[in-house]
C-alpha positions as CSV (number, residue, x, y, z in Angstrom):
1,M,-215.2,-117.1,-12.4
2,A,-217.1,-117.0,-15.5
3,L,-215.3,-114.3,-16.9
4,G,-212.5,-114.9,-19.5
5,Y,-211.1,-111.3,-19.1
6,E,-210.7,-110.8,-15.4
7,Q,-207.1,-108.7,-15.9
8,E,-208.8,-106.1,-18.3
9,L,-212.0,-105.9,-16.1
10,V,-212.0,-103.1,-13.9
11,I,-214.9,-101.8,-11.3
12,R,-214.4,-98.0,-10.8
13,L,-216.2,-95.0,-10.5
14,L,-217.9,-93.3,-13.2
15,E,-215.9,-90.2,-14.9
16,S,-217.0,-87.4,-16.7
17,F,-215.2,-88.5,-19.7
18,D,-216.9,-91.7,-19.9
19,D,-219.0,-92.6,-22.9
20,R,-222.1,-93.7,-22.0
21,G,-224.2,-93.4,-25.1
22,A,-223.2,-96.8,-26.6
23,F,-224.5,-98.9,-23.2
24,S,-227.3,-101.0,-23.8
25,C,-228.6,-104.0,-21.2
26,G,-232.2,-104.2,-23.2
27,H,-234.0,-102.5,-20.5
28,P,-234.9,-98.9,-21.8
29,D,-235.2,-97.5,-18.2
30,L,-231.8,-98.6,-17.0
31,D,-230.5,-97.5,-20.4
32,R,-231.9,-94.4,-20.3
33,Y,-231.0,-93.6,-16.8
34,F,-227.3,-94.2,-17.3
35,R,-227.1,-92.4,-20.5
36,E,-229.0,-89.4,-19.4
37,Y,-228.9,-89.1,-15.5
38,A,-226.2,-91.1,-14.0
39,G,-223.5,-88.4,-14.5
40,Q,-225.5,-85.5,-12.8
41,H,-226.6,-87.6,-10.0
42,S,-223.0,-88.6,-9.4
43,R,-221.7,-85.0,-9.9
44,R,-224.2,-83.6,-7.6
45,G,-223.5,-86.2,-4.8
46,L,-226.8,-87.8,-4.8
47,C,-225.2,-91.4,-5.5
48,R,-222.4,-93.4,-6.2
49,V,-222.1,-94.6,-9.8
50,Q,-219.8,-97.5,-10.5
51,V,-218.8,-98.8,-13.8
52,A,-217.4,-102.1,-15.3
53,D,-214.6,-101.1,-17.6
54,L,-213.7,-103.8,-20.0
55,G,-210.5,-102.1,-22.0
56,G,-212.1,-98.6,-21.8
57,R,-215.5,-99.7,-22.7
58,I,-218.5,-99.6,-20.2
59,V,-219.9,-102.9,-20.0
60,G,-222.0,-102.6,-16.7
61,Y,-222.9,-100.3,-13.8
62,S,-224.3,-100.1,-10.4
63,V,-225.5,-97.1,-8.6
64,S,-226.0,-96.8,-5.0
65,A,-226.9,-94.4,-2.1
66,P,-227.4,-94.2,1.6
67,G,-231.1,-94.6,3.1
68,Q,-233.0,-95.4,6.0
69,I,-235.4,-98.2,7.0
70,T,-237.5,-98.8,9.9
71,S,-237.5,-102.0,12.1
72,S,-241.5,-102.5,11.2
73,D,-240.7,-102.5,7.4
74,L,-238.4,-105.9,7.7
75,P,-239.4,-109.4,7.9
76,D,-240.4,-110.6,11.3
77,D,-237.2,-112.7,11.7
78,L,-235.0,-109.7,11.1
79,R,-236.9,-107.1,13.4
80,R,-236.5,-108.7,16.8
81,R,-234.3,-106.2,19.4
82,L,-234.2,-103.6,16.7
83,P,-234.9,-100.1,18.0
84,R,-237.9,-98.4,16.4
85,Y,-236.4,-95.3,15.0
86,P,-234.9,-95.4,11.3
87,L,-232.0,-97.6,10.5
88,P,-229.1,-96.7,8.2
89,I,-228.9,-99.0,5.2
90,L,-227.4,-98.9,1.8
91,R,-229.8,-98.7,-1.2
92,L,-228.9,-100.3,-4.5
93,A,-230.7,-98.3,-6.7
94,R,-229.5,-99.7,-10.2
95,L,-227.5,-102.3,-11.5
96,A,-227.1,-103.3,-15.1
97,V,-224.9,-105.2,-17.4
98,G,-224.5,-104.6,-21.4
99,R,-226.5,-107.3,-23.4
100,E,-223.5,-109.1,-25.0
101,H,-221.7,-109.3,-21.2
102,Q,-224.8,-110.7,-19.6
103,R,-224.3,-114.0,-17.8
104,C,-220.8,-113.6,-17.7
105,G,-220.4,-112.9,-13.8
106,I,-220.2,-108.9,-14.2
107,G,-223.4,-108.2,-12.5
108,G,-221.9,-110.3,-9.3
109,L,-218.8,-108.5,-9.5
110,L,-220.8,-105.3,-9.3
111,L,-222.7,-106.6,-6.8
112,R,-219.9,-107.9,-4.5
113,T,-218.4,-104.3,-5.0
114,I,-221.7,-102.8,-3.5
115,L,-221.8,-105.4,-0.7
116,Q,-218.1,-104.5,0.3
117,E,-219.4,-100.8,0.1
118,T,-222.1,-101.6,2.6
119,L,-219.4,-103.1,4.8
120,D,-217.3,-100.0,4.6
121,L,-220.2,-97.9,5.1
122,R,-221.0,-100.0,8.5
123,D,-217.6,-99.5,9.6
124,Q,-217.3,-96.0,8.9
125,H,-220.8,-94.4,9.8
126,G,-223.0,-97.2,10.7
127,C,-225.2,-99.6,8.3
128,W,-227.7,-102.3,9.0
129,G,-228.0,-103.9,5.4
130,L,-228.3,-103.3,1.6
131,V,-232.0,-102.9,0.2
132,V,-232.6,-103.2,-3.5
133,D,-235.7,-102.2,-5.5
134,A,-235.8,-105.3,-7.7
135,K,-237.5,-105.2,-11.2
136,P,-239.6,-108.5,-11.5
137,E,-237.1,-110.3,-13.5
138,A,-234.5,-109.6,-11.2
139,V,-236.0,-110.9,-8.3
140,G,-234.5,-114.4,-8.6
141,Y,-231.1,-113.1,-9.2
142,Y,-231.3,-111.3,-5.8
143,T,-232.8,-114.2,-4.1
144,R,-229.8,-116.4,-5.1
145,F,-227.6,-114.3,-3.1
146,G,-230.0,-113.9,0.3
147,F,-232.0,-111.2,-0.3
148,Q,-235.4,-111.3,1.5
149,D,-238.6,-109.8,0.3
150,L,-239.6,-106.5,2.4
151,P,-243.2,-106.6,3.7
152,A,-243.5,-103.0,2.6
153,E,-245.6,-102.6,-0.1
154,S,-243.9,-102.6,-3.7
155,G,-243.0,-99.3,-5.4
156,R,-242.3,-97.5,-8.5
157,I,-238.8,-96.3,-9.4
158,E,-238.7,-92.4,-10.5
159,G,-239.0,-92.2,-14.0
160,S,-240.8,-95.6,-14.7
161,D,-244.1,-97.1,-14.5
162,E,-242.7,-100.6,-13.8
163,L,-243.3,-102.2,-10.2
164,T,-240.5,-103.2,-8.2
165,T,-240.0,-105.4,-5.4
166,Q,-238.2,-104.0,-2.3
167,M,-235.5,-106.8,-1.0
168,F,-233.2,-106.7,2.2
169,L,-230.0,-108.3,2.8
170,S,-228.5,-108.1,6.4
171,I,-225.1,-106.4,7.4
172,G,-224.4,-110.2,8.9
173,T,-225.5,-112.3,5.6
174,I,-223.2,-109.5,3.6
175,E,-220.2,-110.3,6.1
176,A,-220.7,-114.1,5.8
177,A,-220.9,-114.1,2.0
178,L,-218.0,-112.0,1.5
179,R,-215.9,-114.0,3.9
180,A,-216.8,-117.1,2.2
181,G,-216.4,-115.8,-1.1
182,R,-220.2,-116.4,-2.0
183,A,-220.9,-113.2,-3.5
184,E,-219.9,-113.7,-7.1
């Protein structure tokens, strides 16, 4: 692992006492969301916010929420033999790492946590995969983990003018990646 501080780094749920004001990943939309909305969205049960805590300092975060997708929104190779009604998925709404900790493996650890959460959701209630609305500069990052572009139109994340690319990772791919330890 690229991290030199694994013992101190903890992935945990966002707490009301956490200082979100100092966090900066270099992307204004992600920074603003974390500072202004993550706490209230989490408290209201709209999403699950997890943070990468390094010795009491938040150095990254992820936001996930359940959702749905129809088989017609999936790439051809994935839609075979699937029902036409909405399929349960987990949506990775946001993932960000503080500027000074980027390219150290923290994003991979947060993503691995989300992948495990997707498997847990499958085991508890049913879940067919993970969808992310990737910002243009993050498409390559998610492709590295096996995410596929969805044929559906790209969209805009609320509060942003930036277009995103919807990407999908099937539950089978997630399971295989976690088993092989490739999700970091």
